[in-house]
N, C-alpha and C positions, 0 to 999 in steps of 0.2 A: 646833347643834340647839337648838330652843326648848322649854323645859319647858312642859307643859300642866298647869296647876294646877286644883284643884277649883273655885276661884272663877270661872275662865274658862269651865269646863264649865257651871256653874250660870247664869252670865250669858247664855251662848249659848242654853240651854234656855229661860230667861225670855224672851229676845227672840223665839224661835221660837213660844212660846205666845201672845205678843202678835200676832205677824205672822199666825199661823193661828188667830186668835181665833174662838171659837164665837159665832154670831149668833143672838139670841133676839128673836122678835117680841113686842112689849109692847102692852097695851091702853091704858096711859096713860104720859105722859112722866115720866122721872126725871131727876135732875141729871147722870146719865151717859149719857143717851140720845142717839142720832143720829136727828134728826127730818127726814123727807122731807116737803117742803111746797110749796105753790103760793104764791108771793109776788106780791102785786098792788100796783103803784104807778104813778102817772102814766099811768093808762089802759092799762097793759100788765101781762102776767103772765109770771112766770119760775118754772121749777122750781128749787128750792134744797135744800140739805142743811145742817142746823144740828147741829154736833157740840158739844153743850152743855158738855161737860167742858172745852173749850178756849175758851169764850166768857164774857162778863161775867156774874158770878154774880147780881148785883142784877137785871139785865134778864131773865135766864133764869127768874127766879121767876114771871114772867107766863106762861111756857109750861109749867113743871113742874106735874104732876098733870092737865094737859089730855088729852083723848082724841082719837082719830081723828075727822076730820070737823069738829072745832071750828075756829072762826075767831077770830083774836086780832089786836089792834093792838099792834105793838111798835116800839121805836126800834132799827132794825137797825144804825145807826151806833154806838149805845151798846153794843149786843149784841156787835159786832165789835171793841169796845175802841178805836173810832176809828182802826182800822188799815185803810188802803185796800186792802192785799193781801188781808186776811181778808174784807172786804166784797165785793171783786171775785170772790173764790173762791166765796162763798155765792151771788152773783147769776149767776155763770158768764160774766161779761163785765167789761171794765175800767169803772170808775166814777170820778167825781170826788166826793170826800168832801164838799166845800163845797156842791155842787149837789144832792146826794142828799137826798131828803125826810126830815124828822124821824121821821115815822111811816109804817109800811107795814102792809098787812094780810097775814097768813099763814093759810093753811088747812092743817091737819095732814092729811097723806095716809097716812103710815106711820111707825111708831115701832119702832126696833130698838135693841138694846143688845149691845155686844160684850164678852164676858168671856174672860179668858185660857183657852186650850184646856186641856182635862184630859189628863193623861198616860194615854191609853188606846189600844187597837189602831187606832182610826180616825185618831188624831193621828199615830201612828207610820207608818201607811200613807201619809199625806200627805207626810211628810218623806223616807222611804226607799223607798217603793213597797210595793205590797200584799204582806203576808205576810213581808217581809224581817226585821222586828223584832217580837218577840212580847211583851216585857215591859220594865219600867223599866230593869232592869240591862243588858239587851242594848241598849236605846236609848242609855243613857249611854255605853256602850262604843263604839257607832257614832259618837256625837257626838265623843268623844275622838279617834277615828280621823280624822274629817273635819277637826277642828282641826289635828291633826298633819300631815295632807296639805297643808292651806293654809299652815301654817308652813313645811313642807318646800319648797313652791314659792317662798316669800319668801326663805328662806335660800339656795336654789339660785340665785335671781336675784342675790342679793347676792354670792355666791361667784363667779358668772360675771363680774360687773362688776369684782370685785377682780382676777380673772385677766386680764381685758382691760386694766385699768389697768396691771398689772405688765408685761405683754408690750409695751404701747405705750411704757412708760418705757425698755425695753431695746432698742427698735428705733427709731432716729432717722430718720424719714422727712420730707423737706422738702416742704412744700406750697406751690404757687405762689399766695400769698394774693390777689394782684390778680386773677388769673384766676378763682379761686373766688368772690371778691366780685362780680365782673362776672356770673358765671354765676348766682349767687343773685338778683341784681337783675333779670336778664333773664328768669328763669323762675318768678318768684313775684310775687304782688300786693304793693302797697306796704307794707301792714301786716306781712305775713309776712317780707318782705325786711328791714324795719327790725328786727324781733325777732331774726332769724337773724344779722344783721350786728352788732347792738349788744349782745345778751344771750347768744346761743348760738353765736357764731362758733367759739370754741375747741372746744366740744363737736362742732360740725358737722365741723370739720377732723379731729378724732379719729375720727369715724365713717368718713371717707374713708380715713384711715391704716389703721384696723382692717379695712376691706374689702380693702385690698391685702394685708395679712398673712393674712387668711382665704383669699384666692385662692391665695397662695403655698403655704400649708399643704395646700390641696386638691390642687394640682398636684404637690407634692413627695411626697404620700402616696397619690396616686391615689384620693382619696375621691370617691364618686359618690352622687348622689341619684336613685333610680329612680322612674319614674312610678307604680309600684304603691305605693311608700311615701307618695307625695303623696295618692293616692286613699284609702289606709287612714287617714291622719291626718284627711282631710276627713270620712270616714265616721264616725270616732270623735267628732269635734267635733259633727257634725250629730245623731248619735244622742243625745249628751249634752244638746244643746239641746232636742230633741224630748221627751226624758224629763223634763227640768226644767219644760217647759210642760205636762206631764201627758199627752202623747201616747205611747201604748204600742203595741207590735206593729207598728212601721213597717218591719220588715225587708224586706217585699216591694217597697216603693217607695223604699228607701234609695238604690239605685243611680241612680235618676232624680234624687233630691235632690242627690247627689254630683256628677253630671254637670252639672246646671244651675248648681250653686254654683261649680264650677271654671271654667265657661265665662263666668260673669257678669262684666260690665264689662271685656270684652276680655281675659279671662284674668288679671285683677288678683289674684283670690283664689288662683289657681294659683301665681302668682309669690310671693305672700305666704307660702303654705305651703311652697313650695320653699325660700325663704330661711330660714324657721323650722327646717326639717329640716337644712339646710346648717349653720346656726349651732349646732344641737344636736350634730351630728356632730363639728364642729370642736372644740367645748368638751369633749365626751367624750374625743376624741383627746388633747387637752392634759392632761386630768385623769389619763389613764393614764400620762403622762410625768412628773408632778409628785407631790410628797408633800403630802397634805391631812390636817391634824390636826383632829380633831373636838373641840368644846368645847360643853358644855351651859350655856345662859344663860337668863335670864328674857326675856319678850317686851319689857318696858320697856327692858332693856339692849340688846336687839337693835335697837329703834327708835332709840336713841341712836347705835348703830353705823351704821345704814343711812340716817340722815337726810341725809347729804351725797352719796349716790351719784346 
């Protein structure tokens, strides 16, 4: 189990305040403004966005204190710190730095400034849904629970990999290497085949071995995956995605979403969830048969443990 310290909670809240920043319309440009503008060069015009906080300070001075509707000549190459990626992002298309003109004309169309969100009910509603959290104390408590949940998923994944590794080491299964290599070459493109054969062949063979062990445990213990279980998992996943994107009260249409999702791509999603549930059942069955000792560590120590899985 990973300890959740106050520093992690504070950093998470800080990141969320930036992610869900408040947007304010301004009358004139400041050094922190985002400026929507029309950029004119070489007899063509492009809509662009200048985030001045990330651009060249010296060239930005030509734009600071200007108002909506004003037209200015600027060196866009200098403003983008002569970085082709930044310049291309501003223009909205790939550009060649050397061929790009020294001066362009920009016309300011809108000025906004983003400030970190305030800890108020409106912000709480954006993160956890309307009315779920009422004050700062409740918000911090829910943030801690979310972090604990994410940590739990990571430690469960690590534990599952450790179990898999341990069982593989105790069951010696011979793999016909030449057959597997031929199969990989005949069923993948050249780049994928090269990667699987040269970098991931041992891991690939272990997956095959593990699938044999899983099937043996299923057969020996009469473990089944029911269709209703697959539908329920798909429903939970879809509802979570819809809520994350801000769509509420989709219960009346959820069955249609589930049906379409499970039929999509010739039932590939159905098979993916089937295998996910099967894997969960096998691992839960194994965990009932073994002794698991809990130990509380920091996230940094956990990262060191998990970096080789």
